[in-house]
N, C-alpha and C positions, 0 to 999 in steps of 0.2 A: 963166115964172119958175121953175117947178118943173123944167123940162128943163135949164136952164142950171146949176142946182145939181147935178144928177146928173152932168153933164159935168165940172164942176169936181172932183167927188169922184173920178170915174174917172181924171181926169188926175193928181190927187194920189196915188192908189193906184199908178198906173203909175210915177210918178216915184220914189216910195219903194221899190217893188220893183226898179226899175232901179238905184237907188243901192245897195241891198243887194247886188244881183248884181255890180255893179262892185266893191264892197268885198270881196266874197268872192273874185272873180277876182283882185283885187290881192293879197289875203292869200295865195291859193293860189300865185300867181306868186312872191310874196316868199318863201313857205315853200319852194317848189321851188328857187328860186335859193339860199336859205340852206342847204338840205340839200345842194345840189350843192357848196357851198363850206365845208361843216362835216364834222366827224368825230364819230361817236357814242361816248359814254362811259357807263359805269354807275357809280352811287354807291349804296352800301347804308347807309342812315341807321339809327342805333341808338337815336335819341331821337325826341321829338315833332317833327313837321314842320309845325306850325301856321303859317299865313301863306304857305306855299309852294303854288303851283298851276302848272298847265300854262302855258307861255309866261312863267314867271318868269325874270328875268334871271340869267345866270351871269357873275360878275365875276372878273377875274384881277387881284388887288391893286387893286381899285376900278375897273378898266376893264372895260366890257361886252365879253364875248368869245363869248357864246352864249345859248341859251335852254333852259329845261326842256322836254323833249319829252313826258314822261309820268311819272306817280307812281302806284305800285301796291304792294300788299303782296307781298313775295317769296313765291311759292308753295312754295319749298323750306324756308323758315324764316319763319314768321309774325311773329317778333320783329323782323324787318328790314323796312325800307321801301326798295323798289327804285325808284331815280330814274334816268331816262334823260336824258342831256344831249346837246345838239348844240353843239359848240364849233368855232369857226373853225379851219380846218385850218392856218392860219399861226401859231396859238398853240402855243408849245412846252410841252406837258404832259409834265413830267419824271417819273422814277420815284419821286421823293420829294415830288411835289405832293400836297397834302392838301385835301379839300373840307370846308367848314364852313358850317352854316346861320347866316345873320346877318339880324337885323331891319333893315328899311329905313324909317328915320324913325319917325314916330308913326302911320303908316297901318295898321299891323298886318300888312303884307305882309313877306315874307322873300325873300331871294335866296341863291343858292349862291355862296360866295366861295372862290376857289382861292388857296392860299398855298404857300410853299415853292418848289420848282423850282430848287434849286442843283445837282442832280446833272447830269452830262453825258449820262446815259442817258435816252432817251425812254421813256415808258410804253407798253408794248405788251401785247396780250392774251396771257394764258397759255394753255397747252394746255387745251382743254375750255371756254374762255370765248368767248362770242360777240363781246364788245366788251372793250376795256381797262377795268379797274376802278380808279377813283380811291379811295384810302383815305379814310375819313370820320373826322373828329374832332368830338366833341360840342361844341355851341356853348357860349359862356360862360353864357348864360342857362339852358341845360339843366343845366349843372353847378351853377349857383347854385340852380336849382329843386330839383335832387337834394339839394344840401347843405341847403337850407331844409327840405326834407321830412324828411331825416335829423335835422336839428336840432329840428324839430317833434316827431318821435317821441321824441327824447331828452328834450326839455322835458316832454313828456307823461308819460314815465316818472318824471322827477324830481318833477313835480307829484303824481303818484300816491303816490310814496314820502314826499313831504312831508305829504300827507294822512294817510298811515299813521303817520308819525312824530309829527304833531301831533294825534293822536286824543285823545279825552277820557281814555282809560285811560292813555296814555303821559304826558299832562300831569299826571294825578294821581300816577302813579309818579314823575315828575320832581319834583313838589312834595314828595312823601314823602322822596325822596333828598336834596333840599335841606334838609329838616327834620333828617334824620339827620346830614347834614354839619354843620349848625349845632350839634347836640348834641355831636357828636364834637369840634368846635372848642372848645366850652365846657369839655368834659372835659379836653382837652389843655391849655387855659389854666389850669384849676384845678390840674393836676398838672405845671405847668411846672418847678418846682424838682425834683420827683422825676425828671422827664425829663432835666434837666441833670445830676443825680447819676448817672443811668443812663448817660448819654453818657460821663461821666468814667470810670465803671466799665468801660464798653465799651472806652475808650481804653487803660486799664490792662490789661484782658484782652488787647487786641490786642498790646500791648507784650510781655506775658508769653508770648503765643502766638508772637511773633517770636523771643523768647529760646529757647522750647522748640523752635522750628524750627531755630535754630542748633545747639542741643544735639543735636537729631535728626540734623542733617547730620554733626556730629562722630561721633555714634554709628554712623551709616551708614558713615562712612569707616573707623572702627575695626572695624566688622563686616566690611567688605570686606577689610581687612588680615587679620583673623582667619580669614576664609574662605580667603584666599590661603595662610596658614600651614597651615590644615587640609588644603588641597589638597596642599601639599608633604609634610606628614606622611603623608597617605594614600598618596602615591606611594612614600615611604620604607617605609611598612608593607607595601605591595605587594611591594617589593623584598625586605624581610625575610621576608615569607611565602614568597616564592620560595626564599630561602635555607633557611628552615625545612623546606620541602618536600624540598629536596635533601638536607638533613641527615637527615630522616626516612627518605628512601630509603636513605641510607648506613647508618643504624642498622638498618634492616630487613635490608640485606645482611649487616651485622655480626652481627645476631641469628641469621640463617640459618647463618653460619659458626660462631657459638657453639654452636648446636644440633648442628651436625656435629661440632665438637670435643668437646662433651659426650658424644655417642654413642661417639666414639673413646675418650674417657677411661673410659667405662663398660666398654668391651671390654677396655681395658688393666687396669682394676681386677679384672675377672673373671679375666683371665689371671694376674694377680698372686696372687689368692686361690687359684686352682686349682694353679698351678705353683710360684710363688716362695715363698709362705708355708710350705708343708710343708718345703721345704729349709731355710728360715730357722728353723723350729721345731727341726729336727734339729741345725742349726748352733748354735742357742742352747743345746740340751741338751749338746752336746759342749763348748761354751764354759763352761758351768756346771761340767761334770765336770773340765775342765782347770783352771778357777779353784779348784775344791776341792783338786785335787792340788797346785797351786801354793801354796795356803794352808798345807797340811800340810808342804810342803817348806820354806817360809819359817819355819814354827813349829819344824821340826826343826833348821834351820840356826841359828836363834836359840839353841836349847838346846845344840847341839854344832857349832860352826862348823868344827871340824877335819875333819869328815866330807867337806868339800870336797876335802881332801888324801888322806885315808885311806879315804874311802868310808863308807858307813853302817856302824855297829857290827854285828858279827855277833851273832846271837842266842845267848843263854847255852846251854851244853851241857846236855843232859838227863842225867838220872841214868844213870850207867854210861858217859857219853861224856866223853873227855879229849882 
């Protein structure tokens, strides 16, 4: 009995190993055939790739077109996740095709979903790239997760500020402020009539200020007119000052001429004193002598007018003369 049990166990182990070997060979053959009919692409994910693993499906608008070959951290940039895809070579991966991580049901697994593909140009590897790189777009859940995280941070900040705002000290200060406001309200109510009169006075003052403003405008206009007249007067004064300067120059020239004339007059006076006056003195003496002789002649004629005919009377004969 013991021998038969050992034989059954050996047979069972052999069957299991043979089945696993067949499964491995089948998977290898399937992978080889799939690799022969697929094209490798790279995707660089920028967010969390939870639920994605090797052999995860690659969908093109919901249709399975390939598998995930490998997932690793990009050695050149640790912030990126390098995902290698094997996509059927018949699938038209365009230049505007975008890869996005999408959850698959409620299993917790994820797939790579390809969208876009409206461009007429096929996606090709750029110089220095081993494989064509499909652009990556963060998933909706990743964006929601990021938004929720940011909202959580903002809410946390708001909560902290609310705690500070509603602290005991602020509450006491707020209560004191309300008490002050109540007292101010009571004071205002008690002086309501005074406030009304004050408002009336303010209204009258405003009207007076308006009238003063109008008067000020008129005064400003008159001042502007006066300034214009002063400007004209200033210009006229400038012209008059120019004329006065010209007249001063003329008087200066005339003064110089008068000085010259005075010098000439002084020379003439000197000549008159030296030459003419002595002759005039002699002439004056002669005229005085002639005047004296004429006076005697007139006196003689008055006494004996006949002497004009007979001449002057002869002197009386002296003794012994007949």
